[in-house]
N, C-alpha and C positions, 0 to 999 in steps of 0.2 A: 504493500500500500504506500509506504513512504518513499520507495524507489520511484514509483509512478509520480508522486507529488514532486520529487526533486527534478525529474525530467520535465514536468510541466512548468516548474519555477524557472528552469533554464530557458525554456521556450518563451515564457512571458517576458523575461529580461531581453531576449532578442527581439521580441515583438515591440516592446516599448522603445527599443533603440532604432527600429526600422524607419519611423518617420523622420529621423534626424540623420540617418547614416547614408542617405542616397548621395552619390558622387555628383553634386551640382556645384557650380562656381558662384561663390558669394562675391558680389561686386564691391563690398565694403572693404576698404583697406585700412581704415582707422576709425576708432570709436572713442568718444570722450563724453563726459556728462557734467552737468552743473545742477546744484540743488538750489532752487528758489524757495527759501523758507517762508517768504511772504505769500507766495503763490499769486502774486499780483503783477509780476514783470511782463512787459510787452516783449515782442520779438526783438525790437530794436534795442531794448535794454539788455536782454539776455544774451544776444549773440556775441557781444564783446566781453563777456565775463570770462574769468579764468576757469577753464574746463579741466577736469581730472581724467586721466586715462580710464577707459572702461573695458571690461572683459566681454566675453561672448554674451554673458547674462548680466543685466542690471538687476541687482537685488538689494533694495534699500528698506525692506520691511514695511511696517505700518507707519506711515508718515503723512502729515497734512501738507507737506511741501509739494511744489510742482517740480518735476525733474525734466531738464532739457538734455536731450541726447543729440550730440553732433556727430554726423556720419560723413566720412569722406568716401565718395564712390569714384571708381575708375572704370568708365565704359570699356576701356581697352581690354580688361580682363574678363569681360562678361561674355566673350565668345561671339560678339557681333562682327560684321564685316565692315571695313572702312568704307566711307562714302558719305555723300550728302544726305542719304536717306536715314542716317542715324537719328536725326531729329524727329523722324516719323515713327521710329521704333520705340516701344515702351519697355521700361523696367518696372518690376513689381516690388514695392516695399512691403515685406512680409513681417508681421508682428505676432509673436506668440507670448503667452497662450491666448487663445481666442475667447477669453473670459476674464473676469476680475477687474480688468482695466476700464475704468469708467469713461475716460476721455483722452484721446490721443489726437493731437493736432499737427499737421504737416506744414513745414515752411521750406519751400524750394525757390529762393529768391532769383536764381538764374533763369528760371523759365516760368515762374508764376508769381504774380503780385497778389493773389488772393490768399487771405489768411483764414478762410472759412472751410478749409478741408479737414473735417473732423470725423473720426470713427470712435467706437467704444461701446461698452455695455449700456450707456445712457442714450445711445442713438440706435436708430433702426438698422437692421442688418443690411438693408438696401443701400445704406450710406457707404458701404464698402465699394471701392472703385473696381475691385476685382473679386468676384464671388468665390469664397472658400470657407473652410472652418476657422480661418484665422482672420485677423484684421489686416486690411490691405489698402495701399495707395498705388496709383499709377503715376509714374514720372517719365519724362522723356529720357532716352538714353544719353543724348548729348554727344559732344565731340571731344570733351576734355574732362579731366577729373574736377570735382566740385564738392562743396559741402551742402548737405541738407540737414534740417533740424526737425526734431520731434519733441513736442511738449506733452508730457504725460502726467495726469493727476487722477488719483483714485482713492476711494474709501477703503479699498481692500489692500492686499499686499502689493508693493511696488516691485513686482517681479516681471521682467520684460526681456525678451530676446528679439532683436531686429536683424533681418537679413535682406539683401537686395538681389533679385535674380532676373535674368531675362525671361521672356514669356515661354520659351521652350523648356527651360529648366524648371520654372515654377510649376508648370503642368505636371511634369514627371514627379517632382517632389510632393506636390499635393495629392497626386493619385496614390503614391506610396503611403503617405500619411493616412489618407482615407481608408485604404485597404487595412492598414494596421489597426486603426481605430475601430473599424467595422468588425474585424476579427476579435478584437478585445471585447467589444460590447457583446458579441455573440457568445464568447466564453462566459462572461459574467451572467448573461441571460440563462445559459445552460445550468450554471451553478444555482442560480435562483430558482429555476423551474424544477430542478432535481430536488432541491431542499423542500420546495413547496409540495412536490409529490409525496415525499416522506411524511410531511406534516399532515397532509390530507388523509393518509392512511393511518397514522399513529396518533396525531393530535398531541404530540409531546410538547410541553411548554418550552424547553430549550430549543427544539427544532423550530417552533413558531417564532421565537425571538431571533433565531438565525435567519429565518426567511425575511423578517423585517430588516435585519442588518444588510442582507444581500440586496434587497430592494433599494435601500438607501444608497448602497454602493453603486448600483446600476444607474440611479438617477444622478448621483454625484458625478459619475464618470461622464454622463451625457452633458452635464454642465461644464466640466473641465475641457471636454473635447469640442464644445461649441454646438453640439446637436440641440441642446435644450433651447438655446437662444434662437436658433434657426426655426425650430418647430413652433415656438410661440410667436415668432415675429408677425405672422399675418393676423393674429388674433388678439394680441396683448400689447399694450403700450410699453415701449422700451424701459421706462423707469420701473414699471410693475414687474416686467420680466427680470430686471436686475435684482429687484427686491426678492422675488421668488427664488432666484439662484442663491442668494445669501441664506434664505430659509433652508434650502436643501443642504447647503454646506454645514449649517448649524445642526440640522437634524442628523446628518451623517455622523458627526462627532458623538451626538447623543446615542445613536444606534450602536456605535462601537462600544461605548461604555456600558450600555444596557446588556449587550450580548456577553461581554466578558464578565460582568457581574453575575449573570445567570450561569455562565459556563463554569465559573469557579465555585459555584454552589455544589457542583458535582464532586469537588475535591475537598469539601468541608473547610473552605477558606476561613481564615480568622476574621473576627469582627472588625478589627481596626482597618484591615485592608478593604473590607466591604464598605466601610465608611468613606474611603477614598473614592470608590466607584460611585457611591451615592452622591458624593460631592460633585464629581464630574457630570453626573446626570442632571444635577440641580442647576448647572451652568446654562442648560438649554433654555428654560423659561426666562432666566435672567438676561441672557443674550438676546432672546426674542424681544423682550421689553426694550432693551437698548436699541435694537434694530428699528423698531417701530416708533422710537422717539428720536430719530435722526442721529443716532450715535452708532452708525453701522461700523465705522472703523474700529471703535473700542470693542464692539461685540465680536467682530471677526478676529481681532487680536487676542482677546480673552479666550475665544474658542480654540485658536491654534496653541496658545500656551497651555490650555487644559489638555489638549491631545498630547503635547510634548511631555507634560507631567505624567499622564497616564502611561505613555510608552516606557518611562523609567520604572513606574510601579510594576508593570507587567514583567519586567526583568527580575525584580526582587521577590515577587510572589512565589516562584518555585522553591526558593530557599527559606523564606521567612513567613510566608502567608498561608502555608498548607500544613495540616497535621497528617503527614504521610503515614505515620504509624497506625492511624485509625482507618486508613483506606484499605478496602479489599478489592484487589485487581483494578487499579486505576487505568483509564484508557490511555494515559501517557505517563511515562516515567518523568522524574524530576529533570533530568538532563535533556530528554527529548523535548519537553515543554520549553525549556530554556532555549534550545536550538531554534525552535519555531519562532519564538519571540525575538531572538537575536537577529535572525535573517529578516523578518518582517519589519522590525524597528529600524534596522540599518537603512532599508529602502525608504521607510517613512521619514527618517531624519534627513535624507538627501533632498526631500521636498520641504520638510518643516523648517529646517535651519535657514536655507536661503529665503523662504517666505517670511521668516521673522527678521531677516536682514543680518544674520550672523556671518555668512560668507556668500560669495557671488554665485556659486553653483556653476553648472555647465549646460550643455545642450539637452541632457536628460532631465534636468531638474524639474521642469513643469509637470512631467508625466510619471516620475517615480512614485508619486502618491497613488497613481492608478495601479502600478504593479503591486503595491502593498495591498490594495483592496482585493485584487484577484488571487494573489498568493495565499493570503489568510483565508479567503473564501474557499479555495480549493482544499487547503489543509484541514480546515475545520469541517468542511463538508465530508471529507473522508473519515474524520474522527466521528462525526455524528452518524455517518452510514455504518461504521464499525459498531458504534454504540447501539444503533437501531437493531442491527443483526444480532448482537449479543443479547439485547433485551428480548427480541423475538425468540431466540433460542432458549433463554431462561423461562419465558412464558410457556413455550411448548413443553419444556422439561417439567415445569410446575404442573401443567395440565395433565401430562402423561403420568406424572407422579401421583397427582390427585386421583386420576382414573385407576391407576394401579392400586392405590390405597383403597379406593372405593370397591374395586373388584376383590381385593383381598378381604375387606370387611364383609362384602357380600358372601364370599366363599366361606369365611369364618362363621358367619351367621347360619349359612346353610349347613355347614359341618356341625355346628352346635345343635341345629334343629334335628339333623339326622341322628346325632348322638342321643339326644333326649328322647326322640321317638323310639329308637332302638332300646334304650335303657328302660323306659316305662313299659314298652311292650314285652320285652324279654324277661323282666323281673316279675311280671304279673303272675305267670304260671307257677314258678317256685314259691312265691309268697302265698299264693292260694293253697298250695300243698301244705305249707307250714301252718297256715291258719286252720286248715281243715284238720290236721293232725293234732294240734294243740287244743282245738275246741271239741274234738270228738269225745263222746262219753264212753266209747268202747276202749279196748286195750290200746295203749300207746304202741305196744310192740307191733301191732298190725300195720302201723304207718311208718315204722322206723326206717325201713328201706327207702320209702318214698321221700321221707324227710332228709335222709342222708344224701339222696340224689339231688334234691332241691337245693340243699346247701352247697353241694359240689358244683351245680350249675351256676349258682350265683357267684361262687368263688371264681369259677372259670371266666365269667363275664368281667368281674372286677380286674382279674389278672390281665386279661386281654386289653382292657381299657388302659391300664397302667402301662403295659408294654407298648401300645399304640402311641401313648403320650411320649414315651421315651424315644420312639422313632421320630415323631414330629419334632421333638426338641433336640435331636441328634445326640442323645445322652447315653446311648447304648455302649457298653464296654464289653470287650471280648477277651477271654483268657483261654488259650489253646492248650490242650493236653491229649495224650493218647486215649482213644475211645474204641471199645470193642463193639462192632456193629451188631453182631448176633446177640450179645448179652443185653444191649439196650432194647432190641426188638422183643426179646423174650420177656424182659421186665415189664414193658408196656403191655404186651398181650395178656399178661397175668392180671393186670388191672381190670381187663374186660372179660375175665373168665365168667362164664355163665350168661354173658350178654352177646357174645359173638364167637364164631368159629374161625380159626386162622389156619391158613396154609402158608408155612414159612419155608422158604428155600434160599440157601446161601451157605457159603463156606464158613467154617469156624475160624476163629483167630484172624478175622479181617479187621485190621486196626486202621483208624483214620485219626489224623492230628487235627483236632478242632475243639471248639468250645462245647464241652459235654452237655451243659445245661441247655444251651440254645439248640444244639442238635436234637436233644431229647424233646424240646418244645416243638420242633418241626414235626418229628415223627408222631408225637402225641396228638397233634392237631389233625394230621392226615388220617391216623387210625381212628380217632374220635369221630371225624366226619364220616368215615366209611362205616363205622358201627352205628352211628346215629341215623344216617340217611340211606344205608344199603338195604338191599332186599332181605327180609327176614328168612332165616334158614339157609342162606347162601353164604359160603365162606368168604373171608377177606384174605386176599392173596398178597403176601409180602415177599418180594424177591430182592435179593441184593447180591452184587457181584462186583468184580474189579476188572478193569480193562485199561489199555493205554491209549492216550491221545497224543500223538507225536512221541516225545520222550518222557512224558509225564504220566504216572499212573493215576487213574480216577476210580472212584466207586460209584455205583448206581444203585439206588434204592427205589423200588416202585411199590406203590400201594394201590391195589385194584379191588373193585367191588361192583356187583350188579346193582343198578339203581333201584331204590325203593319208590315209595309214593311221591317223593319230591321230584323224581325224574332226573334227567341229565342236566347238569349245570350249563349255563351259557358260557361258551369258551371265550367270548369277548369281554365278559364282565366277571368271570369267576374270581379274579384276584382284586377286584375293586373293593374299596372300603365300604362296609355296610351292605354289600350285595348278598342277597339270599334268593334262592329260587322261589317262585310264587308259592309252591306247595311245601316249602321247607319251614314255613312259619308254624307248622303243627308241632315242631320241636323247639325247645328253648335254645337260643343261640344269639350271638352278637353281630354276625356278619363281618367280624374282624379277623377271624382265624386265618383264612387263606391269605388275606391282605398282609397280616403280620408275618406269617412264615415265609412269604415270598421275599419280604424285606430282610428277614433274618437270614434267609438263604443267601441273598446278595451280600450281606455283611460278612458271611462266612466264606465268601468266594465260591459259593455253590450256585447251581442253576435249577430252579424249580419250574416244572412245566406240567400242563394239563394236556394229556393225549388220549382222548377216548378211542376205544378200539373194540370192535366186535360186541357192541352193546354194553361194554364195561366202562366204568368211570376209573381212569388211570391217572395217577399223579406220579411223576418220576423226579427224583432228586439226584443230580450229578454233582460230585464235589471232589476236589483233588485230595489224594490220600495224605500228602504232606502238609495240607492246609494252605498252600500258596497257589493262587489262581493265576 
């Protein structure tokens, strides 16, 4: 993201330089100026004063003086052809920037005795003798070098660059400037519309403030470039147009302060830095009041000083104005934030300091402020886009987390419902047997066997519930030891003596290394199911043997029975929690047995499968003899 921003910044710097870098010949060979502090001198009085050498840019800050600029022009270097027609050819006096300057008056005593040739913000755009985004006069080329004078007075900054070109060069220079300005305005518009699109979707406060900031930057750029004045010219009086331009300039400074005030709220900025932002924003209504009470120069001067102060504050905030320890994943680091402001402020100062009159500046000076607006706009748009994506991802995560929690809660409630349904249903029968036994007036011995079975059934249900809870909580512990398969099977079959007939086949001394208790639990459940739901009078077949899978020896234990009234279990649900065949409810059970022993088998490294065959219910358990799967 920031590599792209750096590339764009480089492009913008080249773009800003484009209007001034075209290889055209300036006919001015000498520049000098004189400050008329009274602002009352006539041309006859001013032309003979002592003039100081002037650079490419006249930069005298906010002053009530009138400034006289004396230019020596040499037609011989303008690329024209010698001949009598030189007097018929024109040179164009080009004055930049095409804004801010209220009144510029031309004096060319060699060829014109008229002193009423005036252009500026206080005059209609049509007053320009050559139409362009700048202020322009036409003068004859002449046959020899001569002096011309310009008198400039303004309520804004006395920042002015004057060049003289022949008509061929001025056309090329102006087209280059117009292309650069149009491209710049287009980039600003893209940033504005992009930010507006984000705000329309998200309605985030910071993005909304950024949209206002970029709109202000767009209108401010149109003022500095001269488009604003040209657009309003047919509809609005020049004095009103000039006043509106000043309002735009003041509002742009206010929008900058407002955006950074809201931006730093994301960083938990300290209160005393926030007070500085609020102070800068409060300058806007004060300056508006000054502007509308004919104190435009003071208002615009205060406005620029406020921006200059704010630029320094922005450099110190990353170090002293933010509680970085309290931030969780800030969108910019301390030094990245400093780098952004250092680059943007350096560009801003190239415009601010000459405008305040602290040094003369150069050809780039009037437009470096434009580069500041676009660069900061692009950088902060990328930051807000990143912030928007991050926020959206967090919202999506929160929604998915909430859905997952809701689904988990739903499943938990369903699980609780199934558990309570099973518990209440399966405890009714043994409790009824107990109640009947204890309330019977006949001999207690008659019901002793039924009471013992009822207690055993309830104990089995409780044990299975406890075991299921251990599995759900991953609290099952395994202790492996040698275990004799035939011995375990014989011990379990003796428990069911008188209730079932067994056919047991398998070798003696078949030892497996496993958890004896859990292994016994698996076999007890399989044999108990066969005894409980198998067909009466038919034997339960228990087979066990060993065989090799690859290089590892395994044992296989199968328990088979013919189905009774409950029928064949559903092979897709047989190991599901709480599943019982529809007709199996005639017997007491929890629906947890097969679910538990499948999990126990997996924990032991074994494989438990249901494989019905030839009308038999067959469960097979395969496990490695050494206990390692």
